[in-house]
N, C-alpha and C positions, 0 to 999 in steps of 0.2 A: 803395807800401805798400798793405796790405789794410785796408779799412774795413768795419765792421759797419753794418747799417742804422741802428741807434740812435746811431751816432757821427757821421753825416753832418750833422745840424743844428748840432752844435758845431764840426765841422771847417770848415764854410763861413764861419764867422765869423773864421777866421784867413786869412792870405794863401793864395790858392788855388794848388793844384798846376797845373803846365802841362798835364797830361793826366789826364782822368778816364774810366774805363771803367765803364759800368753794364751788367750782364748778368743776364738772367732773363726769365721769360715772363709775369710778372704785369703786365699793361698799366697798371693803376692806379698801382702802385708805381713803375713806369718813368716815368710821367708826373709823379708827385709829386717823385721824386728829380731829374728833369730840370728841373722848375720851380724847385726849391730852388737848384740850381746856376746856372741862368740868372739868377735874381734876385740871387744873391750876386755873380755876374760883373758885372752892371750896377752894383751898389753899389761894386765895386772898380775901376770904370773901363773895363770891357770893353763899350763902348757900341755896337759894331757886331757883327752876327751873320750868319753864313753857314750855310745848311742844305744838306746833301747827302744823297742816298739812294744808298748804295753798290750798284752792280750789276756784274755781270761785264762786263769791257771798259771800266770807268771809267778815265778818264785820271788816274792817281795822281800823275804828274809835275806836272800842272796844279794838282792839289789841294795838293800839298806846296809848290809855288811860292806859292800863295795864303796858306798858313799862315805862310810865312817872310817874306812881303812886308808892310810896314806899309801901312795903308789910305791912300787919297788925302788924307784929312784928318788923318792922324797918330794916328788913334784905335786903341786896343787892341781886339782883336776875339775873339769866340768862334766857333769853327768846330765845328759839330755834324754828325756823320756817323752816319746810321742804317743798320744792317745788318738785312736780313731773314733772313740765314743766317750761317754762319761765313764770315769773310773768305777770299777766294781767295788764290792764291799771289802775285799782283801786289799785292794789298792788304797782305798780311802783310809783304812785302818793303819796301814803302813805309813802313809804320808802324814797322818796325824801324829803318829809316834815320832817320826823323824823331825817334824816341824817343832816339836817340843824341845829338841836339843840338836840343832843342825851342826854339822861338822864345820869348823872354821877353815878347813883346807879343801872344801868341796863347794862348788857352785851347782845347785840343782836347778835345771831348766825344764819346766813342764810345758809342753805344747799341746793344747787342747782345742777341740772344736767349740762352737758356740755353746755357751752355758746359760740356762735360763735363771730367773731370779731365785728359784728354790735351790738350785745347785750352788749359787753364790752365797747362800746363807748356811750351807752345810758345814759341819764342824771341821772337816778336813780342809775345806777351802779357806775358812776364816783363820784356821791355825797357820796355814801356809802364807796367807796374806799378812798376818801379824808378824810372822818371822821373816818375811821378805817383801815382795812386791807383786802385784797383779796388774796386768795390762789387758784391757778389753780392746781388741782390734776393731776399728770402726767398720761399719757396713757401708760400702760405697754403692749407693743406689742411684737411680736416675736423677734424684734431686741434688745429691752431693757430688756426682761425677764431674760436672763442669768446674767446680772449685778445685777438685783434685787434679783435673787435667791442666788447669791454668797454672797451678803450682808446679807441676812437673815440666810444663813447657818453659816456665820462667827459669827453673833450675838449669835447663839445657840452653838458655839464651835464645829461645824461639818466640816469635810472635806470629799471630795468624789473623787472616781476614775473618770477619764475623761468620760469613757463610761457610768458610773452611772449618772453623771451629765447630759449628753446628753439625756439619757432616762427620767430623771426627767423633764427636759424642755419639752420634747415631750408630756408627760402625764398630765401636768398641764397648758399647754399653754392656755391663754384666760380665766383662772379661778383662780384668785388670792386667793379666799377664800379656794379653795381646796388645793392650794399650801401651804398656811399657815398650814392647818390641817395636810398635809402630812409631812411637816418638823417637826412639833411637835411630830407626831407619830414616825418618824425616829429617833428623839433624844432619845426617850424611848427605841427603839429597838437596838440602838448602844451605849452602855455605854462607849465604848472607843472613841466615837466620829468619827469613820471612817466608811463611808458608801460604801459598795461594790456594784458592779453591781447586784449580786445575791440577795442582800437584797432589793435593790430598785425594782428589777423586781418582787419579791415575795410580797412586802409590799405595793407598790404604784399602785393604780388602775388608769385606763385611764380616767381622769377627764377633758381632754382638751375640750375647747369650742371654736367654730369658727363661723364666719359669712360669708356671701356671698362675702363681699368686701375683706376680708382676702384671700378668695379663688382666686378671680380675680387677686389680687396683687401677690400672690404666683405663679400663672401661668405665669404672665407677667415677673416675676423675673427669670424665667427659672429653676424652681425647681420642676420637674415633680413628684418626690417621695412625696414631701410635699403636692403638689396639690392633688394627689390621696388620700392621708391620710385625708386631709381636706374634700374632697368630700364625703368620706366614713363617716366621723364624722357628716357632715351636714345631710346626709341621716339617720344616726342612731338617730339624735336628732329630726327628724320629719319635717325637712324643706321641703317645697314643691319643686317639680322639676321646676315649673314655676319661683319661686323666684331665684333659682340658675341660670336658663337660663337667666333671666333678667340681672343679674350681668355679666355673661360671655359674653352674646351676645353683649352687649353695647361695651365692650372692644375689642371683636373679630372683630366687624365691624370697629371700629376705627383703629385697627391694619391693617386690610386689606386696608382701605382707605389711611393710611400712606404709605404702600408699593406701592399702585397704584400711589400715587402722586410722590413718589421718582422715580419710573420708568418713569414718565412723565417729570422728570427734575426739579420738584419744590423743593425749599429749605426746609430743615427740620423745621426751625424756623417758616416759614409761615404756613406749614402744621399743626404744633402743635397748632397754634393759630386758624386756620380754624376749627380744630376738637374740639376746646374748652377744651383742656386738662389742668387741673390744673397744676401749676408750680411744686408742690411737686411730681406729678406723671409723669412729662415729662421725667425724667431719665429712669423710667421703660419702657416707650414706645420706647424711643430712643434705648435702648439695645435690646428690644424684636423685633423690626422691622428688626434688623440686622440678626436675626435667621430665618426670614420668607422670603421665595422666592415667586415670583409671583404665582407659582403653589400652594404653601401652603396657600397663602392669599386667593386664590379662594376656597380652601378646607375649610378654616375657615367659609366662608359665607355658603357653602354647609352644613357643620355640624350644624350650627345654624338653618338652615331650617329643617334639619333632626330631630334635637332635638324638634323643635316646632311641627312637625308632630307626633312624638312619644308621646309627652305629650298630644296631642289632640286625641290620639288613632287612627290616620289616617295612621299608618304604623305598620309593624310587629315587629319593634325593641322596646327594653325596653329603656325608657327615660334615666335612670341612666347610661346605657351603652354608649349612645350617648354623654351624658354630660361628661363622663370620656374621651372619644375620643377628645372632644372639648377642655377640660382643658389641656390634654397632648399635643395636637397640638399647643395650645397657648404657652406652655412651651418649644416648640421646640423639642419635643420628640413624633412624631406621633406614635400612637399605631400600625398602619399598614403602610407599605411602600406605 
């Protein structure tokens, strides 16, 4: 069966399933879901725990034998297998065999990274899901972070001034582990439970973490201030100029192509398909292209070329300066007229 994140606390109070699959890239949620299952397993008599890190070449026959054998002391046991990537062919074959007849004295916990739709339709995944439960860990992005933070603050009995809440969101975006630590620290610093802007400003460091895809989406969404802050964060984290340009250039060229096609009288739907834009991002491009004139579309292409030359050392400009111009132009706020 499939579980939602909010269903897990209730589900573990019932008799546990023989197999659980946790998959997703949010480390904090992965830890918390695993802790919840391990605690429930101990309460239900799974007193022994074995931990494995799946690697290519692992002996899956030995692992399956361990799952099917009762411990020396007759205890029920939890076997936890952590994957750094998708299971390989030998792993999927072993999991599929085990799911056909799981041991009643073993709880198998599979901790996996984010899995795409194809992986979720694979035979091994369906077999394990039918024999137990799967839980896709939610992705906490810039849009869902405020709700997540409000729930966490409420759990700790904390309230915040609106400006303080906005600052907290900015400083922990993309880093849930830091967010949890900062909330715990703020709880100790505010015995009355009220968090002011001054307290958050002085106590919470800037722990935000971004990736190049977030930057591109922020620029397309028309938020120049956030795009500039993210670009600065990526630079501080040591991201290469070429990786940032790769993400921005792809979307900048697509945006320019959409504007050119619209000027030629082509329908938007056909253009979105021709450019291969995923459905979940089509709204971003549809709104962004309305901000881009034909002249700005040409400037997008020119700025991509300028950034490439700067990165290669073939111009006098600094690459990060050109990348800032490109990001702001995509956001509809050219740095220069």
